[in-house]
N, C-alpha and C positions, 0 to 999 in steps of 0.2 A: 187962481190958475194953478198954483202949487198943489192945492188940495185936490183939484180935479186930476192933475197928473198922477199924484200919489194914489188916488182911487183907481185909476186905470192900471197903474203898475201893480197894485195889490191884486186886482182881479186877474191879470195875466199870470202873476206868480201863483195864485191859488189854482188856476186852471192847469198850469203846467205841473204843479205838485200833485194834484189829484189825478191827472192823466198818467203820470209816472207811477203813482201808487197803483192805479187801476191795471196798468200794463204788467207790473210786477206780480200782482195778485192773480193775473189771468194767464200766465204762461209759466210752465215748468219744464226744464230741460234735464234729461238724464243722459250722461255721457255725450252731451252736445246735441242730442236729438230732442226737438220740441214734441212733447207728448200731447196728442189730441185727446180731449176728454169732453164728454157731454156735461160734466160738472166741473166748474173752475175752482182752483184754489182760492182761499179767502183769508182775510186777516181777522183774528179774534184775540182781543186783549194783547195786541201788538205781537202776536205770534202767527206764523203762516200755517194754516191748516189745509191739508190736501185730502182728496178722496182716497179711500183705502185701496181702490182698484189700481191706482198708480203703483203702489208698492207690491201688491200681490202679483201683478203682471210683469213689472219691469225691474224689480230688485231681486228676483229669484226667491221670494219668500212664499211659504205655504200658509194659507189662511183657513182657519177653522172657527166655527161658532159653537158656543156653549151658553145657552140662555142669552144674557146681555153681554157676555164676554167675547172678545176677539182674541184669538190665539195665533200669533205669528211665529213661524219656525223657519230656520235656515241653518243648515249644518248643525253646529252645537249650540246655537242661540235660540232661546225661546222667550218670547215676550207676550205677556197677557195684559190686555187693556179692557177696562170695563166702561161701558157707555155712561157718561155723566158722572164719572168718578175721577178724582185727581190722583188716585193711587194705581200704580202699574207694577207689574212683576217682571223682572229681568233675570232669567235663570234662577227663579225662586226667591230673589232678593227684591223686597218692596222698595219702590221709588216714587217720589212725588213729581207730578206733572204741573207745568205752569198753566196749561189749559186742558180742560176735560175733553175727551173724545165725545162726539155728539152725532146724532142722526139728523139729516136735513134732506128733504125731498127724496127720501128712500135711499140716501147715500150716507155712509159712515165717514166722518171727517176725523183725521188723526193729526197730531202735531208733527210737522215735517222734520224739524231738526232732531227731535228726540228719536224718532224711528230711523231716520237716515243714518245718524251717527251710531246708533245702537248696532246697526247691521253693517258697519264699517265704511260708510260713505262720507264724503266731504260735501259740505253745503256752503255755497256763497251766493251773494245777491248782486245782480247788476240792475241797471235802470229798467230793463225790459223783461227780466226773467229771474226765476229762482233756479240756480244751477246745482245739480246733484251729480257728483262724480263717484262712481262705484269702484269697488276694488277690482283690479285686473286679475286675470287668470295667469298663473305662472306654471309652466311645465318644465321640470328639471332646471329650475332657476331662470328660465327664459320667458319673457312676457309674451302672451298671446295677443296679437293684434285683431285677428278675425277668425271666424269659423267659415270655411268654404264648404258648401253643400252642393253636391251634384246628383242629379237623378235623370233617368232616361225614360222615354215613352216609346210607343210603337215607331214613330217617326220623329227623331230628334231628341234633344235633351236640354236641360237647364242647369246652368252654373250660377250660384248666388252666394253672397257673403253676408254674414251677420257680424255686426261690429259692436254690439252691446256687451259690456263686460259680464253683467249678471247672467245674460242668456248663455254666453259661452261657458262660463263656469258651471252653471247648472247642467247644461247638456253634457259637458265633460264628466261631471260627477255621476250622471245617469249611466254613462258608458262604464265607468269604473265600478259602480255599485251593482249593476245588473249583469256584469260579466260573470258567467258561470265557470264550470270546470273546463280545463283544456281538453280539446279533442283533436282528432286527425282531420286534415283537410278533406273535404268531399271529393269524390272522383270527378264530378262534373259540376262546374259552376261558371256563370256567364252573365253579362248584361242582358242576354237575349232569352226569350221564352222558347226558342226553337229547340233547345235540348229537352227531349221528352223521355229520356231513359230513366229507369228507376233511381230515385235518390238524387235527381238533378236540382240544383239551386239557382235561383234568380237573384241578381244583385239589385236590391231595392234602392240603395243610395250609398254614396261615399262621403266621408266627413274628414276634412283636413283642418287641423288647428295650425294656423299660420303665425310665424313670428313677424317682427316689424318689417322685415325685408320681403315678406311673402313666401318664405320657405316653410315647408311642412315640418312641424315638430312631431305630430302624431297623426296617423292616418288610419281611420276605421272604415271598414266596409261591412254593411249589414246585408245578409242573405236570407231568403226564405225558400222553403221547399216548394217546388213547382206543383207537384201533384201529390195528393194524399197517398200514404203507404199503408199496408195492412198493419193492424195494431201490434202484431208480434214483431214488426220491424221498426216501431216508433222510437225505440231506444237507439237503434243504429242510425236512423234518419230523423233527427229532431227538426221541429218546424222552423226554428230561427237560429242562425249562427252569426257570429261576428268574427271578422278577420282583422286582427291587428297587423296591418300591412307593414308598419314600421319595424316590427319584430318577426314578421311572417309567422304568426301564431294564430290558431283558431280556438274559439271558445263558444260555449253555449250562451245564448242570449234569450230574452223573453219578449213577448208581445207588449207587455206593459211598458217596458223601457222604450221600445220602438214607437209606440203611440204617444208616450210622453214627450219624446223628442220632436215628433211631427207637430204636436200641439204647440210646443214652445216656438218652433219655427214659424208656424202660422201666426202666433201672437206677435212675434218679432216683426213680421211683415206688416201686420195691422198697425203697429205702433211706430213704424218708420225706421226700424233698426236693420232692415234687410235691403240689400242692393243686388239687382240682377246683373250679372257680369255678361252672360250670353244666354240666348234662348233660340234654339234651332227647331223647336217643335213646329211641325207643319199643321 
């Protein structure tokens, strides 16, 4: 009787243990958001391996390929991994990995803890998930809680917030790095397309970086020229402008920066980091 009871107990214990391990392997959270992925994290040699896309999209890193090498960059950090090699480079310094990066089902798997901590993230494990907390964005010493993004359409508008630290930091850096020389405010600018005088600007969107209480720390508006102007007036009427509303200053901006921001917002929405506050679009 005791042997039978012990056998049942052992079977239950092994089932619970394997279920917990399975759950931990199959869910990863970044800043509290569960990341949906068609390829799940997995355990190899007692180390958690995650698909590279998780980092390229949600930790604000840029990914490049060179033969069998994966190059990850973010700010002043550059990490080079080689498939099936235990040697990595971190800002030119060689380091040994516990587990080699590998390809499986056309996906590259990389060691979670090494990559996360290299890019300033904290990693901890619970029964049901691997949790990665990224570095928050600070503006003038104040921590940013969310980025509020607002845009209008012909009828109505949308207000939404992004709560992922890496997204907010990356978008803020795009504003800073792509801001050109200071210029005078245009004569005509508005949310509306109705202004059709020469050199009129349409407000594409506004971006507020909010503190923990929801107050705006920095407010940027992006404007684009409504109608093309003769080439001889292109210097006077550049295609894209940015208005630093917090300082009431105007600067040149570029389409690359604008498209990069829009792409990041779309990716944040896809991965669960975006919340719609209001939508009045008819």
